[in-house]
C-alpha positions as a Markdown table, in Angstrom:
| # | Residue | x | y | z |
|---|---|---|---|---|
| 1 | Met | 25.7 | 4.5 | -21.7 |
| 2 | Ala | 26.4 | 4.1 | -18.0 |
| 3 | Val | 25.2 | 5.9 | -15.0 |
| 4 | Lys | 27.5 | 6.3 | -12.0 |
| 5 | Pro | 26.1 | 4.6 | -8.9 |
| 6 | Ser | 27.2 | 7.6 | -6.8 |
| 7 | Arg | 25.0 | 9.9 | -9.0 |
| 8 | Thr | 21.9 | 7.8 | -8.6 |
| 9 | Glu | 22.2 | 7.0 | -4.9 |
| 10 | Pro | 20.3 | 10.1 | -3.8 |
| 11 | Ile | 17.3 | 9.3 | -6.0 |
| 12 | Arg | 17.1 | 5.6 | -5.2 |
| 13 | Pro | 14.9 | 6.1 | -2.1 |
| 14 | Leu | 12.4 | 7.9 | -4.3 |
| 15 | Leu | 12.0 | 5.0 | -6.8 |
| 16 | Gly | 8.8 | 3.1 | -6.4 |
| 17 | Arg | 7.4 | 0.4 | -8.5 |
| 18 | Cys | 8.7 | 0.2 | -12.1 |
| 19 | Val | 6.1 | 0.6 | -14.8 |
| 20 | Ala | 6.5 | -1.6 | -18.0 |
| 21 | Phe | 6.2 | 0.4 | -21.2 |
| 22 | Tyr | 5.9 | -1.4 | -24.6 |
| 23 | Ser | 7.5 | 1.1 | -27.0 |
| 24 | Val | 5.9 | -0.6 | -29.9 |
| 25 | Leu | 2.5 | 0.5 | -28.6 |
| 26 | Ala | 3.6 | 4.2 | -28.8 |
| 27 | Gln | 4.4 | 3.5 | -32.5 |
| 28 | Val | 1.0 | 1.8 | -33.0 |
| 29 | Cys | -0.9 | 4.6 | -31.3 |
| 30 | Asp | 1.3 | 7.3 | -32.8 |
| 31 | Thr | 1.7 | 9.0 | -29.4 |
| 32 | Val | 3.8 | 8.1 | -26.4 |
| 33 | Thr | 1.0 | 9.0 | -23.9 |
| 34 | Ala | -1.5 | 6.7 | -25.6 |
| 35 | Gly | 1.2 | 4.0 | -25.8 |
| 36 | Leu | 1.9 | 4.4 | -22.1 |
| 37 | Met | -1.7 | 4.3 | -21.1 |
| 38 | Leu | -2.3 | 1.2 | -23.4 |
| 39 | Ser | 0.7 | -0.5 | -21.8 |
| 40 | Gln | -0.8 | -0.1 | -18.4 |
| 41 | Ala | -4.3 | -1.1 | -19.6 |
| 42 | Val | -2.8 | -4.3 | -20.9 |
| 43 | Tyr | -1.1 | -4.9 | -17.6 |
| 44 | Trp | -4.3 | -4.4 | -15.6 |
| 45 | Ser | -6.5 | -6.3 | -18.0 |
| 46 | Asp | -4.3 | -9.3 | -17.5 |
| 47 | Arg | -4.6 | -9.0 | -13.7 |
| 48 | Thr | -8.3 | -8.3 | -13.2 |
| 49 | Gln | -10.7 | -10.7 | -11.5 |
| 50 | Asp | -13.2 | -10.1 | -14.3 |
| 51 | Gly | -12.6 | -12.7 | -17.0 |
| 52 | Ser | -13.4 | -10.1 | -19.7 |
| 53 | Gly | -10.5 | -7.9 | -18.8 |
| 54 | Trp | -12.5 | -5.0 | -17.5 |
| 55 | Phe | -10.9 | -2.9 | -14.7 |
| 56 | His | -11.5 | 0.5 | -13.2 |
| 57 | Lys | -9.0 | 3.3 | -12.5 |
| 58 | Thr | -9.6 | 6.8 | -11.3 |
| 59 | Cys | -7.9 | 9.8 | -12.9 |
| 60 | Glu | -5.8 | 10.0 | -9.7 |
| 61 | Glu | -4.8 | 6.4 | -9.9 |
| 62 | Trp | -3.7 | 6.9 | -13.6 |
| 63 | Ser | -1.7 | 10.0 | -12.5 |
| 64 | Glu | 0.0 | 8.1 | -9.7 |
| 65 | Glu | 0.9 | 5.1 | -11.9 |
| 66 | Ile | 2.0 | 6.8 | -15.1 |
| 67 | Cys | 2.3 | 10.5 | -14.3 |
| 68 | Leu | -0.1 | 11.7 | -17.0 |
| 69 | Ser | -2.1 | 14.9 | -16.3 |
| 70 | Arg | -5.9 | 14.9 | -16.7 |
| 71 | His | -5.5 | 16.5 | -20.1 |
| 72 | Glu | -2.9 | 13.9 | -21.2 |
| 73 | Gln | -5.2 | 11.1 | -20.0 |
| 74 | Asp | -8.2 | 12.5 | -21.9 |
| 75 | Ser | -6.2 | 12.9 | -25.1 |
| 76 | Ala | -4.7 | 9.4 | -24.7 |
| 77 | Arg | -8.1 | 7.9 | -24.0 |
| 78 | Ala | -9.7 | 9.6 | -27.0 |
| 79 | Arg | -6.9 | 8.2 | -29.2 |
| 80 | Leu | -7.2 | 4.7 | -27.8 |
| 81 | Lys | -11.0 | 4.8 | -28.3 |
| 82 | Met | -10.5 | 6.0 | -31.9 |
| 83 | Leu | -8.1 | 3.2 | -32.6 |
| 84 | Gly | -10.6 | 0.7 | -31.1 |
| 85 | Phe | -8.4 | -0.3 | -28.1 |
| 86 | Leu | -10.8 | 1.1 | -25.4 |
| 87 | Arg | -14.5 | 1.1 | -24.9 |
């Protein structure tokens, strides 16, 4: 598949920072939203000043970073807690 550069030119100024998404985590979590949130949690856990991997994100920060609504975040968080990935 290819995308014509002339077609993407108008949206290029809108593109911000790219978010890494490990698709295998969506398979492990059995949902794309939980996999996306876990991908970001792994990213931030690796970059925190706290040696234990703890970090803090507000609902608004999650929305800005991965475009999940409050309801989607709550569902993903519940799934990740159930699977033992989040505390």
